[in-house]
GUDO-57161 format. One record per residue (C-alpha): residue number from 1; residue in three letters; x, y, z. Coordinates in pm, 1 decimal. Example, Ala and Ser with C-alpha at 12.3 -4.5 7.8 and 13.67 -1.06 7.14 Angstrom:
// GUDO-57161
  num  residu        xx        yy        zz
    1     ALA    1230.0    -450.0     780.0
    2     SER    1367.0    -106.0     714.0
//
This chain:
// GUDO-57161
  num  residu        xx        yy        zz
    1     MET       0.0       0.0       0.0
    2     SER     122.3     348.7     -81.5
    3     LEU     147.0     560.1     232.1
    4     SER     229.4     925.1     293.4
    5     ARG     564.8     819.8     432.5
    6     ARG     693.7    1149.5     570.2
    7     ASP     384.5    1214.7     781.7
    8     PHE     356.8     849.9     871.2
    9     LEU     717.8     812.9     988.2
   10     GLN     713.2    1141.2    1178.1
   11     MET     390.7    1050.5    1352.2
   12     LEU     497.5     696.9    1432.0
   13     ALA     838.7     810.7    1555.4
   14     ALA     679.3    1060.1    1790.8
   15     ALA     425.2     805.7    1904.9
   16     SER     691.0     542.9    1964.1
   17     ALA     908.5     782.7    2164.3
   18     ALA     611.1     866.2    2382.3
   19     GLY     512.9     503.1    2428.6
   20     MET     187.0     569.7    2246.4
   21     LEU     158.5     257.8    2028.6
   22     PRO     -22.0      -3.1    2240.7
   23     ALA     -41.3    -375.0    2194.5
   24     CYS    -377.7    -531.9    2267.3
   25     ALA    -379.9    -813.2    2521.0
   26     ASP    -618.8   -1023.4    2311.5
   27     LYS    -422.5   -1191.5    2033.2
   28     LYS    -742.7   -1254.5    1837.9
   29     ALA    -849.9    -890.5    1838.4
   30     THR    -532.9    -690.5    1806.1
   31     SER    -457.7    -322.3    1817.9
   32     ALA    -448.9    -117.1    1499.6
   33     SER     -70.6     -98.9    1516.3
   34     GLY      92.5    -382.4    1326.3
   35     ALA     405.0    -560.4    1440.7
   36     SER     620.1    -335.7    1218.2
   37     GLY     463.3     -17.5    1355.4
   38     ASN     250.8      24.2    1043.2
   39     PRO    -111.2      35.9    1162.6
   40     TYR    -231.3     -98.9     828.1
   41     GLU     -20.7    -413.2     810.4
   42     VAL    -268.6    -688.8     896.4
   43     PRO    -112.8   -1037.0     888.5
   44     VAL    -309.4   -1286.4     682.8
   45     PHE    -478.0   -1556.9     889.0
   46     GLY    -704.7   -1849.9     808.1
   47     ASN    -876.8   -1896.5     473.6
   48     VAL   -1178.2   -1657.9     462.0
   49     SER   -1167.2   -1279.5     508.1
   50     LEU   -1458.0   -1042.2     565.4
   51     LEU   -1407.6    -667.5     524.9
   52     HIS   -1686.2    -454.8     667.5
   53     PHE   -1793.5     -92.7     696.2
   54     THR   -2122.6      68.3     788.6
   55     ASP   -2303.4     399.9     833.7
   56     CYS   -2074.5     599.1     606.5
   57     HIS   -2362.1     843.2     551.4
   58     ALA   -2244.0     947.7     207.1
   59     GLN   -1913.9    1095.8     324.7
   60     LEU   -1691.6    1079.4      18.7
   61     LEU   -1423.5    1313.6     155.1
   62     PRO   -1210.1    1291.4     470.4
   63     ILE   -1375.2    1453.9     772.0
   64     TYR   -1341.2    1503.4    1144.8
   65     PHE   -1569.4    1287.9    1356.3
   66     ARG   -1583.5    1303.1    1735.5
   67     GLU   -1690.5     988.9    1920.5
   68     PRO   -1945.6    1031.8    2201.7
   69     ASN   -1884.5    1123.1    2561.9
   70     ILE   -2232.6     992.4    2650.9
   71     ASN   -2335.5     643.1    2536.9
   72     ILE   -2547.9     510.4    2820.0
   73     GLY   -2617.3     142.6    2868.0
   74     VAL   -2926.8      31.9    3058.6
   75     GLY   -3041.1    -301.6    3200.3
   76     GLU   -2794.6    -580.3    3124.2
   77     ARG   -2590.7    -350.2    2902.0
   78     VAL   -2465.7    -116.2    3176.2
   79     GLY   -2087.0    -103.0    3167.2
   80     THR   -2049.8    -331.7    2865.1
   81     PRO   -1952.3    -254.2    2505.0
   82     PRO   -2065.7     -49.1    2326.3
   83     HIS   -2167.1     157.8    2629.2
   84     LEU   -1820.7     269.6    2736.2
   85     VAL   -1672.0     612.4    2670.2
   86     GLY   -1346.1     792.5    2728.4
   87     GLU   -1113.4     653.4    2994.1
   88     ALA   -1348.0     361.0    3064.0
   89     LEU   -1324.8     250.2    2700.9
   90     LEU    -945.6     281.2    2694.3
   91     LYS    -912.9      76.0    3011.8
   92     HIS   -1154.4    -195.2    2897.1
   93     PHE    -977.1    -246.4    2564.3
   94     ASN    -622.8    -186.6    2692.7
   95     ILE    -564.8     114.5    2465.0
   96     ALA    -287.3     355.1    2558.7
   97     PRO    -390.1     715.7    2629.1
   98     ASN    -290.6     980.8    2371.5
   99     SER    -239.1     720.3    2100.5
  100     LEU    -371.1     694.6    1747.2
  101     GLU    -625.7     445.6    1873.2
  102     ALA    -727.0     658.4    2171.5
  103     HIS    -809.6     941.3    1933.3
  104     ALA    -991.9     710.0    1694.7
  105     PHE   -1212.3     543.5    1955.1
  106     THR   -1281.4     823.6    2206.2
  107     TYR   -1367.2    1192.4    2233.9
  108     LEU   -1067.5    1260.1    2463.5
  109     ASN    -862.6    1569.9    2381.5
  110     PHE   -1045.5    1573.7    2051.6
  111     ASP    -949.7    1919.8    1929.4
  112     GLU    -579.4    1874.8    2002.1
  113     ALA    -565.5    1516.3    1873.8
  114     ALA    -758.9    1596.5    1557.7
  115     ARG    -512.1    1870.3    1468.9
  116     LYS    -225.2    1631.2    1535.4
  117     TYR    -350.5    1324.1    1351.7
  118     GLY    -562.9    1485.5    1084.1
  119     LYS    -891.2    1389.2     923.8
  120     VAL   -1035.5    1041.2     891.4
  121     GLY   -1215.8     846.7     623.7
  122     GLY   -1282.7     942.7     266.0
  123     PHE   -1372.1     695.8      -5.1
  124     ALA   -1046.3     747.8    -194.9
  125     HIS    -842.3     658.2     113.0
  126     MET   -1076.7     373.0     201.9
  127     ALA   -1038.3     242.1    -154.6
  128     THR    -659.9     224.6    -118.4
  129     LEU    -694.0      34.6     208.6
  130     VAL    -954.2    -205.1      67.1
  131     LYS    -743.2    -278.6    -240.3
  132     THR    -434.0    -341.5     -28.9
  133     LEU    -612.3    -582.1     203.0
  134     ARG    -782.9    -765.5     -82.0
  135     ASN    -454.9    -794.6    -273.3
  136     SER    -299.5    -959.0      31.5
  137     ARG    -598.0   -1195.2      47.6
  138     PRO    -657.2   -1286.4    -317.7
  139     ASN    -979.0   -1475.3    -397.4
  140     ARG   -1069.8   -1510.2     -30.8
  141     SER   -1243.6   -1189.6      74.7
  142     LEU   -1584.2   -1019.8      69.2
  143     LEU   -1650.3    -648.1     120.6
  144     LEU   -1973.8    -600.2     313.3
  145     ASP   -2176.1    -283.6     380.3
  146     SER   -2437.5    -270.6     658.6
  147     GLY   -2614.3      32.1     510.8
  148     ASP   -2682.3     402.0     569.2
  149     THR   -2469.4     461.7     263.8
  150     TRP   -2688.9     651.9      17.6
  151     GLN   -2780.9     936.0     259.8
  152     GLY   -2599.1    1197.6     464.8
  153     SER   -2463.0    1462.9     227.8
  154     GLY   -2581.5    1731.3      -8.3
  155     THR   -2466.7    1540.3    -314.8
  156     ALA   -2643.1    1223.0    -202.0
  157     LEU   -2963.7    1421.8    -155.6
  158     TRP   -2940.3    1602.5    -487.9
  159     THR   -2842.9    1292.2    -690.0
  160     LYS   -3098.3    1072.4    -509.5
  161     GLY   -2815.8     854.0    -383.7
  162     GLN   -2657.0     799.9    -724.3
  163     ASP   -2317.8     936.0    -619.4
  164     MET   -2293.6     677.4    -342.5
  165     VAL   -2427.9     391.7    -553.4
  166     ASP   -2153.4     455.9    -807.6
  167     ALA   -1891.8     503.6    -535.3
  168     THR   -1971.3     169.8    -368.4
  169     LYS   -1958.6      -9.1    -701.3
  170     LEU   -1615.4     141.1    -762.6
  171     LEU   -1506.9      52.7    -407.8
  172     GLY   -1591.4    -310.5    -479.1
  173     VAL   -1874.0    -370.9    -230.9
  174     ASP   -2005.7    -724.4    -273.6
  175     ILE   -2314.8    -727.0     -49.3
  176     MET   -2518.8    -466.7     139.7
  177     THR   -2828.2    -417.7     352.6
  178     ALA   -3005.3     -91.4     429.9
  179     HIS   -3185.2     166.6     641.8
  180     TRP   -3165.5     532.7     531.1
  181     GLU   -3154.7     406.0     174.2
  182     PHE   -3529.7     354.0     206.1
  183     THR   -3587.1     727.8     261.6
  184     HIS   -3527.0     779.1    -109.9
  185     GLY   -3860.2     601.7    -155.3
  186     ALA   -3962.6     253.9    -264.2
  187     ALA   -3954.7     330.6    -636.0
  188     ARG   -3603.5     476.0    -620.9
  189     VAL   -3468.7     184.5    -414.4
  190     LYS   -3607.9     -67.2    -662.4
  191     GLU   -3473.9     134.3    -955.6
  192     ILE   -3121.2     131.2    -811.9
  193     ILE   -3132.6    -240.1    -734.8
  194     GLU   -3261.7    -333.6   -1078.3
  195     LYS   -3052.4     -93.4   -1287.7
  196     ASP   -2732.8     -21.5   -1093.2
  197     LEU   -2666.6    -305.5    -852.0
  198     LYS   -2778.4    -602.6   -1061.6
  199     GLY   -2487.4    -837.4   -1117.6
  200     LYS   -2258.2    -618.8    -907.7
  201     ILE   -2382.8    -568.4    -550.6
  202     GLU   -2629.2    -798.4    -374.0
  203     PHE   -2897.2    -607.2    -180.5
  204     LEU   -3021.0    -833.7     100.2
  205     ALA   -3298.6    -787.4     355.5
  206     GLN   -3471.4   -1095.7     494.0
  207     ASN   -3695.4    -887.8     722.6
  208     VAL   -3871.4    -665.4     466.5
  209     ASN   -4201.7    -799.6     337.3
  210     ASP   -4505.6    -685.1     145.0
  211     ALA   -4735.2    -532.7     407.9
  212     VAL   -5046.2    -700.3     263.7
  213     TRP   -4929.1   -1034.5     128.5
  214     ASP   -4635.4   -1085.3     369.2
  215     GLU   -4415.1   -1187.7      79.5
  216     PRO   -4043.7   -1096.9      71.6
  217     ILE   -3948.3    -778.5    -113.2
  218     PHE   -3576.5    -850.9    -137.3
  219     LYS   -3350.7   -1152.4    -156.9
  220     PRO   -3299.2   -1274.1     202.9
  221     TYR   -2954.8   -1431.8     173.9
  222     VAL   -2686.2   -1555.5     -62.4
  223     ILE   -2423.4   -1827.1     -38.9
  224     ARG   -2087.3   -1733.9    -186.5
  225     GLU   -1801.3   -1979.4    -222.9
  226     ILE   -1493.2   -1804.6     -87.0
  227     ASN   -1165.6   -1991.9    -121.4
  228     LYS   -1371.4   -2313.5    -162.1
  229     VAL   -1566.2   -2238.5     158.5
  230     PRO   -1944.7   -2185.2     126.4
  231     VAL   -2025.2   -1862.5     315.1
  232     ALA   -2385.1   -1754.7     372.3
  233     ILE   -2465.8   -1384.0     413.5
  234     ILE   -2813.0   -1300.6     548.7
  235     GLY   -2939.4    -943.3     520.2
  236     GLN   -3113.2    -769.0     810.9
  237     ALA   -3239.2    -418.1     732.9
  238     PHE   -3324.3    -169.4    1007.4
  239     PRO   -3630.8    -324.7    1171.2
  240     TYR   -3802.0       2.5    1271.1
  241     THR   -3769.7     195.1     945.7
  242     THR   -4139.1     281.6     917.8
  243     ILE   -4139.8     411.1    1277.3
  244     ALA   -3816.1     609.7    1275.7
  245     ASN   -3868.8     739.4     921.3
  246     PRO   -4178.3     834.4     717.2
  247     ARG   -4400.9     540.6     633.9
  248     TYR   -4540.9     727.1     332.3
  249     LEU   -4206.6     683.1     154.0
  250     ILE   -4243.5     303.0     166.4
  251     PRO   -4614.8     251.5     239.5
  252     ASP   -4642.1    -105.5     113.9
  253     TRP   -4347.6    -258.9     300.9
  254     SER   -4333.2    -401.8     651.7
  255     PHE   -4024.2    -434.2     869.2
  256     GLY   -3930.9    -599.8    1197.5
  257     ILE   -3660.5    -789.7    1383.4
  258     LYS   -3830.4   -1118.1    1286.5
  259     GLU   -3618.3   -1340.6    1506.4
  260     GLU   -3794.1   -1661.5    1396.6
  261     SER   -3735.7   -1573.0    1032.9
  262     VAL   -3366.1   -1513.8    1101.6
  263     GLN   -3343.2   -1860.9    1256.8
  264     LYS   -3523.0   -2009.5     957.8
  265     MET   -3277.9   -1847.1     716.1
  266     VAL   -2980.1   -1967.9     919.8
  267     ASP   -3111.5   -2323.0     923.3
  268     LYS   -3189.0   -2311.4     552.6
  269     ALA   -2843.5   -2183.2     464.4
  270     ARG   -2681.3   -2449.5     681.3
  271     GLY   -2896.9   -2710.0     510.1
  272     GLU   -2766.5   -2586.9     175.4
  273     GLY   -2408.7   -2647.8     285.7
  274     ALA   -2298.2   -2315.4     433.6
  275     GLN   -1994.8   -2363.8     656.8
  276     VAL   -1997.9   -1999.9     769.6
  277     VAL   -2312.6   -1796.6     840.7
  278     VAL   -2294.1   -1417.8     865.7
  279     LEU   -2578.4   -1181.2     953.8
  280     LEU   -2520.6    -848.6     779.0
  281     SER   -2724.4    -632.4    1011.7
  282     HIS   -2855.6    -281.2    1060.7
  283     ASN   -3027.3    -364.8    1389.2
  284     GLY   -2810.0    -159.0    1621.0
  285     MET   -2555.2    -325.5    1846.3
  286     ASP   -2774.9    -387.1    2152.7
  287     VAL   -3033.8    -562.2    1934.6
  288     ASP   -2759.0    -767.8    1770.3
  289     LEU   -2626.3    -875.5    2109.8
  290     LYS   -2969.2    -995.9    2220.3
  291     LEU   -3036.0   -1164.4    1886.3
  292     ALA   -2701.4   -1344.8    1905.8
  293     SER   -2800.8   -1496.1    2240.3
  294     ARG   -3132.1   -1627.0    2106.4
  295     VAL   -3069.2   -1734.3    1745.8
  296     THR   -2831.1   -2024.7    1695.6
  297     GLY   -2600.5   -2108.7    1410.7
  298     ILE   -2477.8   -1757.1    1327.4
  299     ASP   -2099.7   -1733.1    1330.6
  300     VAL   -2071.5   -1357.3    1291.7
  301     ILE   -2299.3   -1054.3    1308.0
  302     LEU   -2154.7    -757.4    1122.9
  303     GLY   -2373.2    -472.7    1240.0
  304     GLY   -2449.1    -105.7    1210.1
  305     HIS   -2701.6     167.7    1287.9
  306     THR   -2577.7     277.6    1631.1
  307     HIS   -2240.3     398.3    1493.7
  308     ASP   -2051.5     210.2    1763.3
  309     ALA   -1680.3     171.1    1697.9
  310     VAL   -1589.4    -129.5    1913.6
  311     PRO   -1224.0    -242.0    1900.9
  312     GLN   -1296.2    -609.2    1976.0
  313     PRO   -1582.8    -844.8    1894.2
  314     SER   -1832.3    -935.8    2164.3
  315     VAL   -1841.7   -1314.9    2192.3
  316     ILE   -2199.4   -1417.3    2273.9
  317     SER   -2294.9   -1767.9    2384.2
  318     ASN   -2618.1   -1935.5    2275.1
  319     LYS   -2751.9   -2287.7    2303.5
  320     SER   -2553.1   -2425.9    2010.1
  321     GLY   -2230.9   -2227.9    2021.1
  322     LYS   -2097.9   -1875.0    2005.5
  323     THR   -2150.0   -1572.0    1783.0
  324     LEU   -1912.1   -1283.1    1722.9
  325     VAL   -2089.8    -946.7    1728.9
  326     ILE   -1902.7    -668.9    1549.7
  327     ASN   -1987.3    -302.7    1487.1
  328     SER   -1762.7     -93.3    1263.3
  329     GLY   -1823.8     271.2    1350.6
  330     SER   -1938.7     526.0    1092.8
  331     ASN   -1846.7     792.1     836.3
  332     THR   -1588.1     569.5     657.0
  333     LYS   -1378.4     626.4     967.6
  334     PHE   -1322.0     252.8    1020.2
  335     LEU   -1282.2     -70.2     825.9
  336     SER   -1322.5    -406.8     995.9
  337     VAL   -1097.3    -694.3     895.2
  338     LEU   -1216.4   -1034.7    1015.7
  339     ASP   -1006.1   -1336.1     915.8
  340     LEU   -1163.0   -1676.9     975.4
  341     ASP    -998.1   -2017.4     994.4
  342     VAL   -1261.6   -2254.5     855.3
  343     ARG   -1181.7   -2624.1     877.9
  344     GLY   -1391.4   -2936.1     913.2
  345     GLY   -1699.6   -2751.0     795.8
  346     LYS   -1697.2   -2482.0    1066.6
  347     VAL   -1512.8   -2180.1    1202.8
  348     GLN   -1223.1   -2292.8    1421.5
  349     ASP   -1057.3   -1960.2    1500.8
  350     PHE   -1044.1   -1593.1    1403.2
  351     ARG    -836.4   -1276.5    1405.2
  352     TYR    -989.9    -929.1    1404.2
  353     LYS    -885.5    -567.1    1361.2
  354     LEU   -1096.0    -254.4    1343.7
  355     LEU    -876.3     -20.2    1143.7
  356     PRO    -915.6     356.9    1182.6
  357     VAL    -881.4     517.1     840.0
  358     PHE    -646.6     812.9     893.4
  359     SER    -649.0     994.0     562.3
  360     ASN    -303.7    1151.1     603.0
  361     LEU    -148.3     804.1     640.7
  362     ILE    -305.7     653.3     331.3
  363     ALA    -254.9     779.3     -22.4
  364     PRO    -587.3     833.1    -201.6
  365     ASP    -678.4     587.3    -474.4
  366     LYS    -645.7     782.4    -800.8
  367     GLU    -949.3     629.9    -971.1
  368     MET   -1176.8     693.2    -674.2
  369     ALA   -1037.4    1043.9    -622.7
  370     ALA   -1109.7    1129.0    -986.1
  371     PHE   -1463.8     995.1    -953.2
  372     ILE   -1527.5    1199.3    -639.1
  373     GLU   -1401.4    1517.0    -802.1
  374     LYS   -1623.6    1456.2   -1106.2
  375     VAL   -1940.9    1377.4    -911.0
  376     ARG   -1899.5    1683.1    -687.3
  377     ALA   -1812.9    1927.0    -965.7
  378     PRO   -2170.6    2036.7   -1051.7
  379     PHE   -2234.6    2125.6    -686.6
  380     LYS   -1894.0    2265.5    -594.9
  381     ASN   -1987.1    2634.3    -563.9
  382     LYS   -2296.3    2567.2    -355.2
  383     LEU   -2117.2    2321.7    -126.0
  384     GLU   -1825.2    2556.7     -65.5
  385     GLU   -2031.2    2863.7      26.4
  386     LYS   -1879.8    3011.9     341.7
  387     LEU   -2151.8    3080.6     598.6
  388     ALA   -1974.8    3157.7     926.5
  389     VAL   -1676.3    3070.9    1144.0
  390     THR   -1700.3    2858.7    1457.0
  391     GLU   -1507.5    2959.4    1766.4
  392     SER   -1586.8    2629.1    1936.9
  393     LEU   -1586.3    2257.8    1860.8
  394     LEU   -1901.1    2157.5    1674.5
  395     TYR   -2008.5    1794.0    1687.4
  396     ARG   -2308.2    1565.8    1696.9
  397     ARG   -2284.7    1219.2    1848.3
  398     GLY   -2407.2    1114.0    2186.5
  399     ASN   -2730.9    1036.9    2364.1
  400     PHE   -2813.8    1408.3    2407.7
  401     ASN   -2741.6    1742.5    2241.6
  402     GLY   -2411.3    1793.2    2069.1
  403     THR   -2291.5    2144.9    1996.4
  404     PHE   -2392.7    2125.9    1629.4
  405     ASP   -2735.4    2006.1    1742.3
  406     GLN   -2746.9    2310.0    1968.2
  407     LEU   -2662.1    2534.9    1674.9
  408     ILE   -2953.5    2386.9    1477.8
  409     CYS   -3191.7    2439.2    1770.7
  410     ASP   -3074.2    2797.6    1817.1
  411     ALA   -3131.8    2864.8    1445.8
  412     LEU   -3480.8    2716.6    1458.9
  413     MET   -3581.9    2926.1    1757.9
  414     GLU   -3444.1    3253.0    1623.0
  415     ILE   -3561.0    3224.0    1262.0
  416     GLN   -3896.6    3065.7    1346.7
  417     GLY   -3967.0    3283.6    1650.6
  418     ALA   -4016.8    2980.2    1875.5
  419     ASP   -3995.1    2932.3    2250.5
  420     ILE   -3858.3    2580.4    2219.0
  421     ALA   -3691.7    2379.0    1942.1
  422     PHE   -3682.6    2006.1    1880.8
  423     SER   -3422.6    1851.2    1652.4
  424     PRO   -3415.0    1474.9    1585.8
  425     GLY   -3159.0    1255.4    1760.3
  426     PHE   -2968.5    1166.0    1445.0
  427     ARG   -2625.2    1005.9    1493.1
  428     TRP   -2479.6    1113.0    1158.8
  429     GLY   -2305.0    1446.2    1098.9
  430     THR   -1942.5    1552.0    1083.0
  431     SER   -1740.9    1759.5    1331.8
  432     LEU   -1568.4    2099.0    1298.2
  433     LEU   -1273.4    2231.5    1496.7
  434     PRO   -1253.5    2578.1    1654.3
  435     GLY   -1152.7    2826.4    1386.3
  436     ASP   -1302.4    2624.7    1100.5
  437     THR   -1522.7    2791.2     843.1
  438     ILE   -1875.4    2648.6     840.5
  439     THR   -1971.8    2585.8     479.7
  440     MET   -2304.2    2491.9     324.4
  441     GLU   -2164.7    2141.2     288.0
  442     HIS   -2114.1    2115.5     663.8
  443     VAL   -2475.1    2220.0     724.4
  444     LEU   -2596.3    1960.5     473.8
  445     ASP   -2380.6    1695.7     643.8
  446     GLN   -2606.6    1748.2     947.3
  447     THR   -2942.6    1793.6     774.0
  448     ALA   -2959.5    1644.2     422.9
  449     ILE   -3266.1    1420.6     420.6
  450     THR   -3560.4    1375.6     184.7
  451     TYR   -3803.9    1511.2     443.5
  452     GLY   -3620.5    1816.2     576.3
  453     LYS   -3906.6    2066.0     598.1
  454     THR   -3928.9    2275.3     914.6
  455     THR   -4239.4    2304.9    1130.6
  456     LEU   -4381.8    2543.8    1387.1
  457     ASN   -4651.5    2413.2    1621.6
  458     GLU   -4813.3    2498.3    1950.9
  459     PHE   -4782.8    2227.7    2215.8
  460     THR   -4897.0    2229.2    2574.1
  461     GLY   -4647.3    2159.2    2847.8
  462     GLU   -4802.7    1815.9    2894.6
  463     GLN   -4766.6    1737.3    2522.6
  464     ILE   -4401.0    1837.8    2538.0
  465     ARG   -4343.6    1606.3    2832.5
  466     THR   -4520.2    1322.2    2648.5
  467     ILE   -4293.3    1369.3    2346.8
  468     LEU   -3983.8    1353.2    2566.1
  469     GLU   -4115.9    1045.3    2748.9
  470     ASP   -4185.5     865.9    2421.7
  471     VAL   -3842.8     932.2    2273.0
  472     GLY   -3676.5     851.6    2606.4
  473     ASP   -3834.0     507.7    2608.7
  474     ASN   -3704.9     440.6    2257.9
  475     LEU   -3355.1     503.8    2390.3
  476     PHE   -3361.9     375.6    2748.0
  477     ASN   -3603.5      82.8    2743.4
  478     PRO   -3407.5    -197.9    2912.3
  479     ASP   -3522.4    -444.1    2643.7
  480     PRO   -3315.7    -378.8    2328.4
  481     TYR   -3599.4    -503.5    2108.6
  482     TYR   -3799.6    -194.7    2214.0
  483     GLN   -3521.5      51.5    2137.0
  484     GLN   -3642.2     188.3    1808.2
  485     GLY   -3340.8     381.1    1690.6
  486     GLY   -3184.8     723.1    1729.7
  487     ASP   -3068.0     918.0    2031.1
  488     MET   -3271.2    1151.8    2250.4
  489     VAL   -3446.5    1437.9    2071.6
  490     ARG   -3228.9    1748.2    2087.4
  491     VAL   -3387.5    2047.5    2256.0
  492     GLY   -3340.3    2422.6    2251.1
  493     GLY   -3472.5    2659.6    2515.1
  494     LEU   -3622.8    2387.7    2730.3
  495     GLU   -3431.5    2241.2    3024.5
  496     TYR   -3532.0    1916.9    3195.5
  497     ALA   -3415.7    1618.8    3398.2
  498     ILE   -3431.2    1254.8    3289.8
  499     ASP   -3415.2     947.1    3512.8
  500     ILE   -3286.0     670.6    3288.1
  501     SER   -3363.1     406.0    3552.8
  502     ALA   -3731.9     497.2    3576.2
  503     PRO   -4009.4     320.4    3382.1
  504     MET   -4195.1     458.2    3081.6
  505     GLY   -4388.8     773.1    3166.5
  506     LYS   -4182.2     846.2    3480.0
  507     ARG   -3847.2     952.5    3334.4
  508     ILE   -3899.3    1323.5    3258.9
  509     SER   -3917.9    1590.9    3530.1
  510     ASP   -3810.7    1944.5    3623.9
  511     MET   -3900.7    2099.5    3286.8
  512     THR   -3824.3    2472.1    3279.2
  513     LEU   -3809.9    2753.4    3023.0
  514     LYS   -3598.1    3057.8    3103.4
  515     GLY   -3589.4    2948.5    3466.3
  516     LYS   -3965.7    2911.5    3501.9
  517     PRO   -4143.6    2575.5    3536.9
  518     ILE   -4326.2    2452.8    3226.0
  519     ASP   -4702.9    2480.4    3272.7
  520     ALA   -4874.6    2155.4    3173.2
  521     ARG   -5176.5    2343.5    3032.0
  522     LYS   -5002.5    2640.3    2871.3
  523     LYS   -4922.4    2635.2    2499.0
  524     TYR   -4568.9    2699.8    2375.4
  525     LYS   -4437.5    2766.3    2024.6
  526     VAL   -4220.5    2469.6    1926.6
  527     ALA   -4005.8    2467.1    1611.4
  528     GLY   -3885.3    2142.4    1460.5
  529     TRP   -3796.9    1953.0    1146.5
  530     ALA   -3788.0    1601.8     997.2
  531     SER   -4147.3    1518.2    1080.3
  532     VAL   -4244.4    1166.6     974.3
  533     GLN   -4581.2    1307.1     866.3
  534     PRO   -4631.8    1431.9     507.5
  535     GLN   -4415.8    1736.9     449.4
  536     PRO   -4560.5    2092.7     450.4
  537     GLU   -4475.4    2199.3      95.1
  538     LEU   -4445.5    2573.4     161.3
  539     ALA   -4223.1    2537.6     467.5
  540     LYS   -3850.6    2611.8     452.5
  541     ASP   -3597.3    2331.1     449.7
  542     ILE   -3388.2    2300.8     763.2
  543     TRP   -3060.1    2362.2     578.8
  544     ASP   -3191.5    2696.0     451.3
  545     ILE   -3296.8    2796.2     803.9
  546     VAL   -2954.0    2712.5     947.5
  547     ALA   -2772.9    2880.3     657.8
  548     GLU   -2980.6    3198.3     703.6
  549     TYR   -2896.2    3199.6    1074.5
  550     LEU   -2523.3    3150.6    1014.0
  551     ARG   -2498.6    3416.1     742.7
  552     ALA   -2640.1    3667.7     988.5
  553     LYS   -2424.6    3556.4    1283.0
  554     LYS   -2088.1    3545.3    1101.5
  555     THR   -1934.5    3369.1    1402.6
  556     VAL   -2075.6    3112.2    1644.7
  557     LYS   -1956.8    2992.7    1982.4
  558     ILE   -2128.3    2707.9    2165.6
  559     THR   -1914.5    2587.6    2452.7
  560     GLN   -2186.5    2393.6    2634.3
  561     ALA   -2466.7    2194.6    2472.5
  562     ASN   -2807.7    2193.3    2638.9
  563     THR   -2801.9    1849.4    2798.5
  564     PRO   -3054.7    1737.7    3058.9
  565     LYS   -2981.2    1671.8    3421.8
  566     LEU   -2923.2    1297.6    3452.4
  567     LYS   -3073.1    1085.0    3726.8
  568     GLY   -3034.4     713.3    3789.1
  569     ALA   -2700.8     707.6    3608.3
  570     GLU   -2449.8     729.0    3892.1
  571     ASN   -2109.9     571.1    3813.2
  572     ASN   -2225.0     469.0    3466.0
  573     PRO   -1910.6     420.6    3247.9
  574     GLY   -2111.4     534.7    2948.0
  575     ILE   -2113.7     890.7    3080.5
  576     ALA   -1828.7    1141.7    3094.0
  577     LEU   -1944.0    1498.8    3154.2
//
């Protein structure tokens, strides 16, 4: 692989002198630093290799992306991956502080570390890494994508996902499943599958059926012979798509976890000779962990949706064996490399690395770089419009408001003349460092969806509390099967407390506005966006609202996001405030 050697050697020399290149204690799930000091040298092991990424959210260029400082686990998941942040995560996975890996996997010292190590991801840099790994594993690898690929940028919105469809074909993706892809609408999804992906990328989703006839919409699984080993890949799309996103975009399709159907597909694939069974999932990691304990015969779950970058697989026991559960982060920031030793008709052993993609350590693939430049060219001037400068770190990722979420809420309240703002708990969206210019592209990275109209409604205090209770249960229900996706709704103006240990309907308290208690019967003006109801045609799009706000402000400074007071979360290692 071609590396930027000067930067690489300088960085590695400094890191080595400071003792910053850790070695992971688990030989099967090693640190990103190879034996030679090159973090991208991954020794070949076994006879089948699975490369995996997820939740890239249409990010073709390198970006900054801050990992969360709040990722709360509840019930059985308290204090277990993926619900570890900061120092707790480093300690659990034996990662040295101030290292490449510490920056990749945590929010710690983010501003300073980001300036030191540079941006992450980018499809051109990912393409170089994928080609290198596949060249070292000829005729024995698959590249798998767990979805949320065709959405998340201005160009993906304006091309109806075409830029990302073409990019994944060029990257060499073999098989994918989906979630946000469906927000382009049923007709567009079918058009892409039939015209663009046919014969190139398998689109799998065993849990999407016709809502009337209960017949499958997509192919549920495939069996590929890899290095003479039959490998089954079963697709599992996001099970709550028609709840988290507008049903009117896909009115005739039904979704669900469909645990019994998963078991049926596993058994069928095994009956057809599969020696390895992989669930390519967009369930979210907590759902995958529960599913792995209840469905038997799955060797590996390669998952997405919750954007969790977990350095080692979770090994989950079930009645017939064990399942590896893997999540591979987001924003093309990571690439999973899972090497399997398959002998005697089953998996005997494995080696795993979750590789952070540092764009200044990997030379961009020329073909992919040329494609990206071409596909962005028609939109270049609009994307590069300079709106304002940030004097503080802007980010979104965590169970509650990030600073970019706060910016969106502030814009909604000021432009819409609202008392309170609600912004959806989306996990996608890039980060900006203090001093960075906020461009239109950065705003679109946070807001570009097919249902981005803004709203202005009057809600009573009791209705506001009910909304918060409902979203809170989606996030903090102790049963993962009732966690329906997303983080807590972001709020502007309103302050409140949340008891994550309380039952449904009892979590929200102490709601105030400008220091005064919220009146249950009084009506308040509430601005929002991304309603799952049919869009108000005459309303402004959220990106235009935020852009208008930024043009007027010139500079923004948000040092503290509006996060609720937390109760019932004492000593939770998923919280670092």
